N, C-alpha and C positions, 0 to 999 in steps of 0.2 A: 759342700752339703753336709750338714750335721748328721751324725749317726742316728740321732733321735727321730728325725723326720723320715728317715729311711724305713722305719717300722711301718709307715702307712702303706708302702708299696710292696711289702714282703710278707704280709699276713696270709697264711694258707686258708683255703675255703673248702667247704663240703656241702653238697646238696643231698637232702633226704626227702624224697617225695616233693611236696610243695614248700618245704622249709629249707632255708639257706643258713649256713653256720660259718662263723669265723672261728679259727682255731688258734689257741695260744701256743707258746713254745712247748708247754707241757702236754699239749694235745687236748686241753679243755675246750669244749665247744660253747660258743655264745651265739644265740640265735640273732641273725641280722634281719632276715625277712621271712615272712610267711605269706601265703597267698592272700590271707585276709588282711594282713597288715600293710600291704603295699599302698592301697588307696588312702589309708590313714596317714601313712608317712608322707604321701604327696600333698594331702590337704594341710598337714602340719607345716611342711616346707613352704608352701605357697602363702600361708598365713603369716609367716615370719619375714617375708620379703618386705623391705622398706624402700620407699622412694629415695633415689639419689645415692643409694649405697650398693656396693658390689657384694653379692652374696657368695661366700665360700662354703661349699657343702662338702664336708669330709665324710665319705660313706663308701661302702662296698658298691661296686658297679653291678647293676642288674638290668638286663635289656628290657624286661617288662616295665621296670620303673622308668628307665630312660626314655622309652617311647612316649610316655605321657607328660614329659617335661620338655616343652618346645625350646630350642636353642635361643638364648638371650645374650646380648653383649655384656650384661651386668650379672651373669651367673657363671660360676666356675665350679665344676665337680672335680674334687680331688679324690680320685678313686683309691679304694683300699681293697685288696683282694679282687679276683676276677672270676665271677661266677659264669660269665660268658665272655667271648672276645670283645675287647674294648675298641670301638671304632676310633679312627684318627679324626679329632675334631678340636678346633681351637678352644672350645669351652670345657674340654675334658683333659685333665692333667693326670697322667697315669704312670709316670716314672720320675726319678730324681732330677733328670736332666730338664724335663719340661717344667718341673717345679722351680728349678733354679732360674730358668729363663723367665718365668712368671714373676719371681721375686725381683729380678733385675729390671723388669719393665714397669714396676709400680711407680706411679707419678705422685708428686707432692700433694695434689688435691684429692687423691683417691681416698674414699671412705669404705670401710669393710664391715660386713656383718658375718660372723662365723657361726656356722651350724655344724655341730659334730654329732654324728649318728649315735644314739644311745648305746648301741652294742659296742662301739669303740670306747666310749667312756667306761663301760664295764670291763672291757678287756685291757685297756691301757689307762689306768687312773691318771697318769700324767699328761694325757692327751691335750687338755686345754693349755697347760704350761708350755708344751712343745710348740703348739701353733702360735701362742703369744710370743715366744722367743724368736720364731721365724719372722714374724711381722716386725718385731723390734729390730731384727737384723736389717730388714728393708729400710726401716726408719733411720738407722745409723748410717746406712749407705746414702740416703737422701741428704742427711745432715752434712756428711762429708762432702758431697757434691756441691751443696750450697755454699760451703765454706771455701772450697778450692776452685770453684768453676772459673773465676777470672784468671787465677794463676795458671790453671791447666790450659786455658785458651792461649795465654801468652806463651807458655812453654811449647805448646803444639806448633805454633808458628815458628818459634826459634829453633825447634828440633827438626824442622822440615828436612835439613840436609841428611838426617839419619836414613831417609828413604833411599839415599844413594850410597852413602859411605858405610852405613851400618850393615852388618852381616845378619841375615834373617836366621832366626833360631829355628832351623828346620829339623824334621825327624831324621834326616840323614846324618846329622852330626853325631860323632861317637865320643863319649866321655867315660872315663873310669869312675865307677861308683865312689862317691866320697866316703871317707871314714868318719868325718865329723863336719857338722855345721858350726861355725864360730860366729856368734852374734855379739852385740855390743854391751851386754850386761856384765857386771863384776864377776859373775860365775865363770867367765872365760879365762880369768887370771890363772886359776889353778891348772887348767888344761895347757895353757901356753907355757907355763913354767916347766912342765914335765914333757912337753912335746918335742919331737925332733922334726926335721924337715923331710920326713920320709912317708908321710901319709897324705893321700889326696884330701884337700881341704876346700870346702866352699865357705866363703866368708861374706858377712855383711860389710858394707862400706865403713861403718863405724869402727870395726875391728881391724881394718887394713893397716893403719899406721903402727899399731902395737905388734901385729904379726910380722911386719917387715923389720921392725926393730930387733926382733928375735930371729931374723933370717928365715922366716917361714913365708914362702911365696904361695898363696892360694891358687888352686887350679882355676877357680872362678870367683869373681867378686860380683855381688848383687847390689844395685842401687836403684831405689824407686822414689825417694822423697822429692816432692815438687818444690820445696822451699830452698832458698839460697844457702841456708845453713848446711845443707848436705855437701856443698862444695868444700867446706872446712876439712872434711876427712881426707882430702887429697892435697891440701895446701903445702904440707911439709914433706911431701914425697918427691924424690928426685925424678927428673925426666927419664933417666936411665931405668929406674925401677918401674915407672909407669909403662915404659915400652915393653916390659916383660909380662904385663898383667892383661888378662882377658876379662872383660866386664860385661854383665848383662844389665842393660838399662831399660827402664820403663820409658816408653815414648813420651810420657808427660813429665819426666823427671827434670830437675833443674838443668837448663841448657848449657850452663857453664861447664858441666861435667863432660858432655859429649864433645866439647872442644879440646879436651886433653889428649895427649898422644899415647893412648893405650895401644897395646899390641893388637887387640881386636875388640870391637864394640858389637855386641849382639843385641838385637831387638826382638821382642815378641809382640804378638797381637793381643789386644785386650778387648773388653766389651764396652769401653767408654766410646760414646758416639764420636768424639773428637778424633779418634784414631781407627775406628772400626772400618775395615776394608782398605786401609792405606798400606798395610804390610801383607799383601796377598802371598800366601805360601808359608808365612811364618807360623810357628807353633802358637796356638792360642792358650794362654794361661789364665786361670781364674784364681784370684787372691782371696782365699777363704778367710784369712785373719786380718787383712787390711794392712799388714806390715811387711817388712822385708822377709821375715820368716815364711809368710804365706806364699811368696813367689818361689823361694827356695824349695819349699815343700811341694808346690804344684809342679815344678820342673822335675824334681826327683821322681814324683809319682808318674809323670809322663814318660820319663826315660826308663825307669826301673819299676814297673807296676807290681812285680812280684817280690820286690825287696822291701823290707821294713826301713823306716827312716834311720839314718846313722845316729851316732852319738850327737847330742846337741849341747854345746857349751855357750853359756852366756845368755840363755833365754830365761831370765829370772822373773819377769813379769812385774818388776818394780825395784825399788832401792833395797839394798841389803846393808843394814846398819848405817844408813845414811849415804851409802855409796851407790851412785846411779849407773856408772859406766866402768868398763875395764880400765886398768891402768894405762896411762899414756895416750888416751883418746884425744881427739881434737878439742873436746870440751875442757880437758885439763890444760891444754896449750893455750886456750883462750883465756882461762883464768890467770895463767902465768904471765901472759902479755899485758894484763891489766895491773900488774904490780908496779909500784912506784916507791918513792922514799917514805911516803906516809904509810903505805901498805906493802912492806918489803916482801921478797920471796920467802923469807923465814916464816912469816905469818902464814903464808899459803901452805908451806910444807908442814908446819905444825898442825894446821887445820886438817890437811889430808891425813897426816900420820895418826891423828886421834881416831879418825873414821876407819882407816884401814887396820890399825892395831886392834880395834874392837872386833874385827872379823876373826 
C-alpha cells in the first residue's frame, strides 16, 4: 500500500454542533458536512451516477449521510475520517487492508467513476492524482496477469510437488535480520568488492553467482520470475554450493528452479487465484513493487515490523552508464557463450570495459 493513499484513512475529524470538520496535520479545519449540506451532497452524488460504471466515493463517513444511500453493488464508499463508528459492509472501505483487497479484485471489464468530496480536494490538493495512481496500479496488475497467465498456469501445474517437498514459510521460522539486500543491478559491485562473508545477506537470484564467486554465501536467496531465463542464474553453480543455499520461491516461478538440490526450498502464499489456499499455514506475502525486491521487503516487514529495511545494494532502477547488471551475472555469461571466431572474446571484453570504465 502506498503511503499516499494511507492519508485517506488517517485524517482526524471534529464535530461542532451540526457541523463536521476534517483536520489537516497543522490542525487547520475544513468543513466536510453541515446539517444543511447533507441533502445537497446526496443529490449531487446520485446525479453523478452513470449506468454501467462503478462509483467510487471518497468522503468522510457520516451515519446520517449513509442511511440515505441504499447499498448498491456498483457503489463503494472509501471512507476518510470517522465521525461515527463505521459498520462492516462490503460496500464500505475503511482501512488500507480493505482498499488493497478491493484493488486486487478489480476485473478487466470494470469501469469506474471517481467522486472525491470537495473537502478532501481542499485539504489534499493531490487527491485526484493519488486516486489515479492507485487505479493505474490495478491496471498494471491486470496487464501483468494478461501477459503471464498462460505461463503461470503451466508453472502452477509443474510446481505442484512444492506442496510436499517445499517448506512452508511459517511465522515460527527464525532468521537473523539481514545487514543488506543484494539485488542484481550494477550498484551491487561496490558493496561486493568491499564486503566480507560475515554479514547476514539476503540476495536476489540474479546476484547469486557473483556473490558465490566472492565466497559470500547469502542466508536467503529469493526467486520469483516465471520465465525460463531465471534458470540461468543457477546454471554455473556447483551442486555442492547449491546444497548450502536456502531459497524462497514463488509458487509460480519457473519450475526448473524447484528441481535443483537446494538445502531448503521455502514457499509462501500469495493472492494469485492459481495458488490461493494451496499452501495453508504459509506466510502470505504481498509484492508491492512486482519484482524480487518487493518480496524481500514484504518478508522483512513481516519478520521485523519494528526494524527499518537494511542497506540495499544493486537496486538501481535502470542501467548505469549502459551497464544493466552486476559483474559476473548470468547475462554476462550468456554473452560470453555467444562469442566465436567472428566475434571473439576480445571484442566482448573491450565492449564491457568501455562501459565499466565509464563508471
